C-alpha positions as CSV (number, residue, x, y, z in Angstrom):
1,M,-52.7,-44.3,8.3
2,L,-51.6,-42.6,11.4
3,R,-48.3,-40.8,11.6
4,A,-46.5,-38.8,14.3
5,V,-43.5,-36.5,13.5
6,Q,-41.5,-34.9,16.3
7,W,-39.2,-31.9,15.9
8,G,-36.7,-31.4,18.7
9,E,-35.8,-28.1,20.4
10,V,-34.4,-25.6,18.0
11,T,-32.5,-22.5,19.0
12,Y,-32.3,-19.4,16.7
13,L,-29.2,-17.3,17.2
14,D,-29.5,-13.9,15.6
15,P,-26.3,-13.3,13.6
16,S,-26.6,-9.5,13.7
17,I,-26.2,-9.1,17.5
18,D,-23.0,-9.6,19.4
19,P,-24.0,-11.6,22.6
20,T,-20.9,-10.3,24.4
21,K,-22.3,-6.7,24.3
22,P,-25.7,-6.6,26.0
23,E,-25.6,-2.8,26.0
24,N,-26.3,-3.0,22.2
25,F,-29.3,-5.4,22.6
26,P,-32.5,-3.9,21.2
27,T,-35.4,-3.1,23.5
28,N,-38.2,-5.7,23.5
29,A,-41.5,-3.8,23.3
30,F,-43.2,-6.7,25.0
31,S,-41.1,-6.5,28.2
32,G,-39.5,-3.1,28.0
33,N,-36.1,-4.8,28.6
34,K,-33.0,-4.8,26.4
35,E,-32.8,-8.4,25.1
36,T,-31.1,-10.4,22.4
37,L,-33.2,-11.7,19.5
38,D,-32.1,-15.2,20.2
39,Q,-34.9,-17.7,21.1
40,A,-35.2,-21.4,21.9
41,F,-38.3,-23.1,20.4
42,N,-39.7,-26.1,22.3
43,P,-40.1,-29.5,20.8
44,V,-43.2,-30.0,18.7
45,T,-45.1,-33.3,17.8
46,I,-47.5,-33.3,14.8
47,F,-50.0,-36.1,14.1
48,D,-51.4,-36.9,10.7
49,A,-54.2,-39.3,10.0
50,S,-56.1,-40.6,6.9
51,V,-58.4,-43.4,6.0
52,S,-59.1,-44.8,2.5
53,Y,-62.0,-46.9,1.2
54,Q,-61.9,-48.7,-2.1
55,V,-65.4,-48.2,-3.6
56,W,-64.7,-50.5,-6.5
57,K,-61.7,-51.6,-8.4
58,G,-60.1,-48.5,-9.8
59,L,-61.9,-46.0,-7.5
60,T,-60.6,-45.1,-4.0
61,L,-61.9,-42.4,-1.7
62,S,-59.7,-41.0,1.1
63,I,-60.2,-38.4,3.9
64,G,-57.7,-37.2,6.4
65,A,-56.0,-34.4,8.2
66,N,-52.4,-33.2,8.4
67,N,-51.6,-31.6,11.8
68,L,-54.7,-33.3,13.2
69,L,-54.5,-31.6,16.7
70,D,-53.8,-28.2,15.2
71,T,-50.4,-27.8,16.9
72,Y,-48.3,-24.7,16.5
73,Q,-44.7,-23.9,17.3
74,D,-43.9,-21.3,19.9
75,R,-44.6,-17.7,19.1
76,H,-41.9,-15.0,19.1
77,I,-41.0,-13.6,22.5
78,H,-39.2,-10.5,21.2
79,A,-41.1,-7.8,19.3
80,N,-38.3,-7.1,16.9
81,N,-38.6,-10.6,15.4
82,M,-42.2,-10.0,14.4
83,S,-41.7,-7.3,11.8
84,S,-44.6,-5.1,13.0
85,G,-46.8,-8.1,13.9
86,R,-46.6,-9.8,10.5
87,F,-44.6,-12.8,11.7
88,V,-46.1,-14.1,14.9
89,Y,-44.3,-17.5,14.2
90,S,-40.7,-17.6,13.2
91,R,-39.9,-17.2,9.5
92,R,-36.4,-18.4,10.2
93,V,-37.1,-21.5,12.3
94,Q,-39.9,-23.7,10.8
95,Q,-40.5,-26.8,12.9
96,A,-44.0,-27.6,11.7
97,G,-45.2,-24.7,9.5
98,F,-47.6,-22.0,10.6
99,A,-50.8,-22.8,8.8
100,G,-52.2,-25.3,11.4
101,R,-54.6,-28.2,10.5
102,L,-55.2,-29.2,6.9
103,V,-58.3,-31.4,6.3
104,F,-58.5,-33.1,2.9
105,A,-60.5,-35.5,0.7
106,R,-59.1,-37.4,-2.3
107,V,-60.5,-39.3,-5.1
108,K,-58.2,-41.8,-6.8
109,F,-59.0,-43.2,-10.3
110,D,-56.9,-46.1,-11.5
111,I,-57.3,-46.4,-15.2
112,R,-55.7,-49.5,-16.6
């Protein structure tokens, strides 16, 4: 099985900041500039793959990987969204998770 899932661009708009009052924007420690916490996240495509083999009737072995290419969404661009570095990837916008590739093996018993 081969699967591709694409998430389009996602924009996070921080509800606590009035975009009409840039003088109230927080200072971004990365750039030193006063900036809104809003951020647009680029589209992401994730590929999953697995293969199965029926050893005998009632026993199937499978191996595979989710997020085969170990793709991540964009990192935060504003220091105030990171909560002292704990959230490098957005906790509010989850296009594809933040754990990266997952490799697995399965054994399926069919008892009938």
